[in-house]
C-alpha positions as CSV (number, residue, x, y, z in Angstrom):
1,X,-23.5,-22.8,-81.9
2,X,-20.0,-21.7,-81.1
3,X,-21.2,-18.3,-80.2
4,X,-23.8,-19.8,-78.0
5,X,-21.0,-21.9,-76.2
6,X,-18.9,-18.7,-75.5
7,X,-21.6,-16.8,-74.2
8,X,-22.5,-19.9,-71.7
9,X,-18.9,-20.1,-70.8
10,X,-18.9,-16.2,-70.1
11,X,-22.1,-16.4,-68.2
12,X,-20.8,-19.1,-66.0
13,X,-17.9,-17.3,-65.2
14,X,-19.8,-14.6,-64.3
15,X,-22.1,-16.5,-61.9
16,X,-18.8,-18.0,-60.4
17,X,-17.5,-14.4,-59.7
18,X,-20.8,-13.4,-58.3
19,X,-20.9,-16.6,-56.2
20,X,-17.4,-16.0,-55.0
21,X,-18.0,-12.3,-53.9
22,X,-21.2,-13.2,-52.0
23,X,-19.1,-15.8,-50.1
24,X,-16.3,-13.3,-49.4
25,X,-18.9,-10.6,-48.3
26,X,-20.9,-13.3,-46.1
27,X,-17.5,-14.2,-44.4
28,X,-16.8,-10.2,-43.9
29,X,-20.3,-9.8,-42.5
30,X,-19.9,-12.8,-40.2
31,X,-16.6,-11.1,-38.6
32,X,-18.3,-7.9,-38.1
33,X,-18.9,-8.3,-34.0
34,X,-22.5,-7.1,-33.1
35,X,-22.2,-3.7,-31.2
36,X,-24.6,-1.2,-30.3
37,X,-23.3,2.0,-31.3
38,X,-26.0,4.8,-30.7
39,X,-26.0,5.4,-27.1
40,X,-23.4,6.5,-24.6
41,X,-21.6,3.6,-23.0
42,X,-22.1,5.1,-19.6
43,X,-24.6,5.8,-17.0
44,X,-26.4,9.1,-18.3
45,X,-26.3,11.8,-17.4
46,X,-22.4,11.3,-16.5
47,X,-21.8,12.4,-12.9
48,X,-18.6,12.5,-10.9
49,X,-18.2,10.2,-8.1
50,X,-20.0,11.7,-5.2
51,X,-16.7,10.8,-2.7
52,X,-14.6,12.9,-5.1
53,X,-14.3,16.8,-5.2
54,X,-17.1,18.2,-6.8
55,X,-15.6,21.4,-7.6
56,X,-16.2,22.7,-11.2
57,X,-12.8,23.7,-12.8
58,X,-14.1,24.8,-16.2
59,X,-11.6,27.9,-15.9
60,X,-8.7,25.4,-16.8
61,X,-7.9,22.9,-19.5
62,X,-8.8,19.4,-19.5
63,X,-8.0,16.8,-22.2
64,X,-10.9,18.2,-24.3
65,X,-11.1,21.8,-23.5
66,X,-8.7,24.6,-23.4
67,X,-9.4,27.3,-20.7
68,X,-6.3,27.9,-18.6
69,X,-4.7,31.5,-18.3
70,X,-1.7,32.4,-20.3
71,X,1.6,32.4,-18.6
72,X,2.1,35.5,-16.2
73,X,4.3,38.6,-16.9
74,X,7.1,38.9,-14.8
75,X,6.4,41.2,-11.7
76,X,9.3,43.7,-10.8
77,X,10.0,45.3,-7.6
78,X,8.3,43.1,-5.3
79,X,8.5,43.9,-1.6
80,X,7.8,41.2,0.6
81,X,5.9,41.8,3.6
82,X,4.9,38.5,4.8
83,X,4.4,36.4,8.2
84,X,7.0,33.6,8.3
85,X,4.8,31.6,10.8
86,X,1.8,31.7,8.6
87,X,4.3,30.7,5.7
88,X,5.4,27.7,7.7
89,X,1.8,26.6,8.1
90,X,1.0,27.2,4.2
91,X,3.8,25.0,3.1
92,X,2.1,22.0,4.4
93,X,-1.5,22.6,4.2
94,X,-2.9,20.2,1.8
95,X,-6.5,22.0,2.2
96,X,-5.1,25.2,1.0
97,X,-3.2,23.6,-1.9
98,X,0.1,25.0,-0.9
99,X,1.6,21.7,0.0
100,X,5.3,22.5,-1.0
101,X,6.4,19.2,1.1
102,X,4.7,17.0,-1.6
103,X,7.9,17.6,-3.9
104,X,10.3,19.4,-1.6
105,X,12.3,18.5,1.5
106,X,12.0,21.2,4.3
107,X,13.0,21.1,7.9
108,X,11.1,18.9,10.3
109,X,8.6,17.6,8.1
110,X,7.4,13.8,7.8
111,X,7.6,12.1,4.3
112,X,8.5,14.9,2.2
113,X,8.9,14.3,-1.9
114,X,12.0,14.6,-3.8
115,X,10.5,15.7,-7.2
116,X,11.9,19.1,-6.7
117,X,15.2,20.4,-5.1
118,X,15.6,20.5,-1.1
119,X,14.4,23.9,0.1
120,X,16.2,23.8,3.8
121,X,18.7,26.2,2.5
122,X,16.7,28.9,0.6
123,X,18.1,31.6,2.6
124,X,21.5,31.3,1.3
125,X,20.7,30.7,-2.3
126,X,20.8,34.6,-3.0
127,X,17.8,34.7,-4.7
128,X,16.0,38.2,-5.1
129,X,12.5,38.9,-3.9
130,X,11.5,39.7,-7.4
131,X,12.8,35.8,-8.4
132,X,11.4,34.0,-5.5
133,X,7.8,35.7,-5.8
134,X,7.7,35.3,-9.6
135,X,9.0,31.9,-9.4
136,X,6.1,30.6,-7.1
137,X,3.4,33.0,-8.6
138,X,4.0,31.2,-12.3
139,X,7.1,29.0,-12.6
140,X,6.3,28.7,-16.3
141,X,8.0,32.2,-16.9
142,X,11.5,30.4,-16.1
143,X,10.7,26.8,-17.5
144,X,7.9,25.9,-19.9
145,X,8.3,22.3,-18.9
146,X,8.2,22.9,-15.1
147,X,6.1,20.4,-13.0
148,X,5.4,23.2,-10.4
149,X,2.0,24.6,-10.3
150,X,1.4,28.1,-11.0
151,X,0.4,28.9,-7.5
152,X,-0.6,32.6,-8.0
153,X,-1.3,32.7,-12.0
154,X,-4.0,29.9,-11.2
155,X,-5.2,31.5,-7.9
156,X,-4.3,28.6,-5.6
157,X,-2.5,30.9,-3.4
158,X,-3.1,34.5,-3.1
159,X,-0.4,37.1,-3.4
160,X,-0.2,37.6,0.5
161,X,0.1,33.7,1.2
162,X,2.8,33.8,-1.4
163,X,4.6,36.6,0.5
164,X,4.0,34.6,3.8
165,X,5.7,31.4,2.2
166,X,8.9,33.6,1.0
167,X,9.3,35.2,4.5
168,X,9.2,31.5,6.0
169,X,11.7,30.6,3.2
170,X,14.1,33.4,4.1
171,X,14.6,31.8,7.5
172,X,15.8,28.6,6.0
173,X,19.8,28.0,6.1
174,X,20.1,24.8,8.2
175,X,22.0,22.2,5.9
176,X,20.6,19.4,8.2
177,X,17.1,18.9,7.2
178,X,16.8,17.1,10.8
179,X,14.6,14.1,9.6
180,X,13.2,12.1,12.6
181,X,13.6,8.8,10.6
182,X,15.6,7.4,7.8
183,X,12.1,6.8,6.2
184,X,11.4,10.5,6.4
185,X,14.5,11.0,4.1
186,X,13.4,10.2,0.4
187,X,17.0,9.5,-0.2
188,X,17.1,6.8,2.3
189,X,13.4,5.7,2.2
190,X,12.9,2.0,1.1
191,X,11.2,1.6,-2.4
192,X,7.8,0.0,-2.3
193,X,7.7,-3.6,-2.8
194,X,4.7,-6.0,-3.6
195,X,5.3,-9.6,-2.3
196,X,1.4,-10.2,-2.4
197,X,0.1,-12.8,-4.9
198,X,-2.5,-11.0,-6.7
199,X,-4.1,-13.9,-7.8
200,X,-4.6,-15.4,-4.3
201,X,-8.1,-14.9,-3.2
202,X,-6.9,-14.5,0.3
203,X,-4.6,-11.7,-0.6
204,X,-6.9,-9.8,-3.5
205,X,-10.3,-9.1,-2.8
206,X,-10.8,-8.6,-6.4
207,X,-10.4,-12.3,-7.3
208,X,-14.0,-12.4,-6.1
209,X,-14.7,-10.6,-9.0
210,X,-13.5,-13.1,-11.5
211,X,-16.0,-15.7,-10.1
212,X,-18.8,-13.1,-10.5
213,X,-17.4,-12.3,-14.0
214,X,-17.7,-16.0,-14.8
215,X,-21.1,-16.4,-13.4
216,X,-22.3,-13.3,-15.7
217,X,-20.5,-14.9,-18.6
218,X,-22.5,-18.0,-18.4
219,X,-25.9,-16.4,-17.0
220,X,-28.8,-16.4,-19.8
221,X,-30.5,-13.1,-20.2
222,X,-34.4,-12.6,-21.2
223,X,-33.6,-13.3,-24.8
224,X,-32.2,-16.7,-24.1
225,X,-28.6,-15.7,-24.9
226,X,-25.5,-15.5,-22.8
227,X,-21.7,-15.1,-23.5
228,X,-21.3,-18.5,-23.4
229,X,-23.8,-19.0,-26.3
230,X,-21.1,-18.1,-29.0
231,X,-18.0,-18.7,-26.6
232,X,-18.7,-22.3,-25.6
233,X,-16.7,-24.2,-23.3
234,X,-14.9,-26.0,-26.2
235,X,-13.6,-22.7,-27.7
236,X,-13.5,-20.3,-25.1
237,X,-9.8,-21.2,-23.9
238,X,-8.9,-20.7,-27.6
239,X,-11.1,-17.5,-28.5
240,X,-10.4,-15.4,-25.5
241,X,-7.1,-16.9,-24.2
242,X,-5.4,-14.0,-25.9
243,X,-7.9,-11.5,-26.8
244,X,-7.6,-9.4,-23.9
245,X,-4.0,-8.8,-24.6
246,X,-4.6,-7.2,-28.0
247,X,-7.2,-4.7,-26.5
248,X,-7.8,-1.8,-26.9
249,X,-8.6,-1.5,-30.8
250,X,-9.8,1.1,-33.0
251,X,-13.5,0.5,-33.9
252,X,-14.9,2.0,-37.4
253,X,-18.3,2.1,-36.6
254,X,-17.7,4.5,-33.7
255,X,-14.7,6.3,-35.2
256,X,-12.8,5.9,-32.0
257,X,-10.6,3.6,-29.6
258,X,-12.9,1.4,-27.6
259,X,-11.3,-0.6,-24.7
260,X,-12.8,-3.8,-23.0
261,X,-14.9,-2.2,-20.9
262,X,-16.6,-0.2,-23.6
263,X,-16.8,-3.3,-25.6
264,X,-18.6,-5.3,-23.2
265,X,-21.4,-2.6,-22.6
266,X,-22.2,-2.4,-26.5
267,X,-21.7,-6.1,-27.2
268,X,-24.1,-7.0,-24.3
269,X,-26.7,-4.8,-25.6
270,X,-26.4,-5.8,-29.2
271,X,-26.5,-9.7,-28.3
272,X,-28.1,-10.2,-25.0
273,X,-30.1,-7.1,-24.8
274,X,-28.9,-6.2,-21.2
275,X,-27.2,-3.3,-20.2
276,X,-23.8,-3.5,-18.4
277,X,-22.7,0.3,-18.3
278,X,-19.0,1.0,-17.8
279,X,-17.6,1.3,-14.3
280,X,-20.6,-0.6,-13.1
281,X,-20.0,-3.7,-10.7
282,X,-21.2,-6.2,-13.6
283,X,-19.1,-4.5,-16.0
284,X,-16.0,-4.4,-14.0
285,X,-16.6,-8.3,-13.2
286,X,-16.6,-9.4,-16.8
287,X,-13.8,-7.1,-17.8
288,X,-11.8,-8.8,-14.8
289,X,-12.8,-12.3,-16.0
290,X,-11.9,-11.5,-19.7
291,X,-8.5,-10.2,-18.9
292,X,-7.9,-13.2,-16.3
293,X,-8.5,-15.8,-19.2
294,X,-5.6,-14.1,-20.7
295,X,-3.3,-13.8,-17.9
296,X,0.4,-14.8,-18.7
297,X,-0.1,-13.5,-22.2
298,X,2.1,-10.4,-23.4
299,X,0.3,-7.4,-24.2
300,X,0.5,-7.2,-28.1
301,X,-1.5,-4.1,-29.6
302,X,-1.5,-4.0,-33.3
303,X,-0.1,-0.6,-34.6
304,X,-0.5,-1.2,-38.4
305,X,-3.8,0.4,-38.9
306,X,-3.9,3.9,-40.3
307,X,-6.5,4.8,-37.7
308,X,-4.8,3.2,-34.8
309,X,-1.5,5.1,-35.5
310,X,-3.3,8.4,-35.7
311,X,-5.2,7.6,-32.3
312,X,-1.7,6.6,-30.9
313,X,-0.1,10.0,-31.8
314,X,-3.3,11.7,-30.2
315,X,-2.6,9.9,-27.2
316,X,0.9,10.6,-26.8
317,X,0.0,14.4,-27.5
318,X,-2.6,14.0,-24.7
319,X,-0.1,12.5,-22.1
320,X,1.8,15.6,-22.7
321,X,-1.1,18.0,-22.4
322,X,-1.3,20.2,-19.3
323,X,-4.5,20.5,-17.5
324,X,-6.2,21.5,-14.4
325,X,-5.7,24.3,-11.8
326,X,-2.2,22.5,-10.9
327,X,-1.2,22.6,-14.6
328,X,0.0,19.0,-14.7
329,X,0.4,16.4,-17.3
330,X,0.5,12.5,-17.5
331,X,4.2,13.0,-18.0
332,X,4.8,15.4,-15.2
333,X,4.6,12.5,-13.0
334,X,5.1,9.4,-14.7
335,X,7.9,10.3,-17.0
336,X,9.7,13.5,-15.8
337,X,9.5,12.8,-12.4
338,X,9.1,9.0,-12.5
339,X,10.9,6.9,-9.7
340,X,10.7,9.9,-7.3
341,X,8.6,10.4,-4.3
342,X,5.6,12.9,-4.1
343,X,5.1,12.8,-0.2
344,X,5.0,9.0,0.6
345,X,3.7,8.1,-2.6
346,X,6.4,6.7,-5.2
347,X,5.8,7.8,-8.7
348,X,5.9,4.7,-11.1
349,X,6.9,5.2,-14.9
350,X,4.4,4.6,-17.7
351,X,5.9,1.5,-18.7
352,X,4.8,-1.0,-15.9
353,X,1.2,0.7,-15.7
354,X,-1.4,-1.2,-17.7
355,X,-0.9,-4.8,-17.2
356,X,-2.6,-5.2,-13.7
357,X,-5.6,-3.3,-14.6
358,X,-8.7,-3.5,-13.5
359,X,-7.0,-3.2,-10.2
360,X,-8.2,-3.3,-6.7
361,X,-7.0,-0.1,-4.6
362,X,-6.4,-1.1,-1.1
363,X,-6.6,2.8,-0.3
364,X,-10.3,2.8,-1.7
365,X,-11.4,-0.6,-1.1
366,X,-12.6,-0.5,-4.9
367,X,-11.6,-2.1,-8.2
368,X,-10.8,0.7,-10.8
369,X,-10.4,0.3,-14.6
370,X,-7.8,2.1,-16.5
371,X,-10.5,4.7,-17.3
372,X,-11.3,5.5,-13.8
373,X,-7.4,5.9,-12.8
374,X,-7.5,8.6,-15.7
375,X,-10.6,10.6,-14.3
376,X,-9.0,10.4,-11.0
377,X,-5.8,11.6,-12.0
378,X,-7.5,14.5,-13.3
379,X,-9.8,15.3,-10.3
380,X,-6.6,15.0,-8.4
381,X,-4.9,18.0,-10.2
382,X,-8.2,20.0,-10.2
383,X,-9.4,19.4,-14.1
384,X,-12.8,18.4,-14.9
385,X,-13.1,14.6,-15.9
386,X,-14.8,13.2,-19.1
387,X,-17.1,10.4,-19.2
388,X,-15.5,6.9,-19.4
389,X,-16.3,6.3,-23.1
390,X,-14.7,9.5,-24.0
391,X,-12.6,9.3,-27.4
392,X,-9.6,11.4,-25.2
393,X,-9.5,8.4,-22.8
394,X,-9.3,5.8,-25.8
395,X,-6.4,7.6,-27.2
396,X,-4.6,7.7,-23.8
397,X,-5.3,4.2,-23.4
398,X,-3.9,2.8,-26.5
399,X,-0.8,4.9,-26.2
400,X,-0.1,3.5,-22.8
401,X,-1.0,0.1,-24.0
402,X,1.8,0.4,-26.5
403,X,4.3,1.8,-24.2
404,X,3.4,-1.6,-22.4
405,X,3.8,-3.8,-25.0
406,X,5.4,-6.9,-24.2
407,X,4.4,-6.7,-20.5
408,X,2.8,-9.8,-19.2
409,X,-0.8,-9.4,-17.9
410,X,-1.5,-10.2,-14.5
411,X,-5.5,-9.2,-13.5
412,X,-6.7,-8.4,-11.3
413,X,-3.9,-6.3,-9.9
414,X,-3.8,-4.9,-6.4
415,X,-2.4,-1.6,-5.5
416,X,-2.2,0.8,-2.8
């Protein structure tokens, strides 16, 4: 009898443990957010925006593939036989690529940059022809961290064009740069200010996207489900009032970092059987709305997970990776040259760059998410972009987000 009692007691304990484990398992399952994980989160096949440069720069690095030529060897005994007038035109020719005034002050030009040294007195620098030619042809020979493109090595300019530019430089000895206005002088140019209220619908056209996003949030899909079905009016303010400030995050099922835009695509497919591909109008509207709900909250990215830590390290490395025909990295403009001018554009530091995305870009008349900004930067320096759900962009996004930890969300932004 005693043995039967002990056996019953053991059996009850065993059943209790099983029930407890089942409850824990059920609770864990309930916390797993439904996501469609098999398809790309973008329109397929991915195509670069038609209004952007369509050149294929497959012979140069991008964020995924390595293809750029090695650093050139020093070329000696260069005899400069150039045309100074052709050189004068080349240094301001944006189409050709030799737009020296983007970074350098030169005589009688409008809105020069100041990322590089003032070139108005090159003639009196006493630099040899070999030095000048090689520095323009491939400045990496002299400085591995230079932000100056390898104009000759990457075939942006021909050797003859470089000689023409040097012929022009050798005419420059005027210490007075002869700026037409104080605004032309990057030292006296007023810094850009933004006094617009980005949350005013009359100031920021992207505020209309907040209204559209709210409509989509409440709209019933064909399967009789909507975002509001789970996130009711009673709990939406609690459940989503800070969620956007914690994104992006590592998603184990996809083995990568996903941001809000990719989450919207995959979650909508899994729950409402509807497709909002990344960078589509509806995806952007929901993205803006969900961040709008978290406005005023500080960006707070959890960095404790090991997978997240690895992604952050990859993002840091990618931010330093030199890509494209212009051989630039994110840090070239937004760390090494931050708070300086490239032509009339002021280069912001990375630490103030994330809390206003998605942003209405007045120069384009469009709302851009952060992934489209990454893509555009690549194309601008002549590197092939990746699709918006690329793991590389996820790593970049989370690294940028942690650099902005503590910054306050204010979405949608508005920038030129």
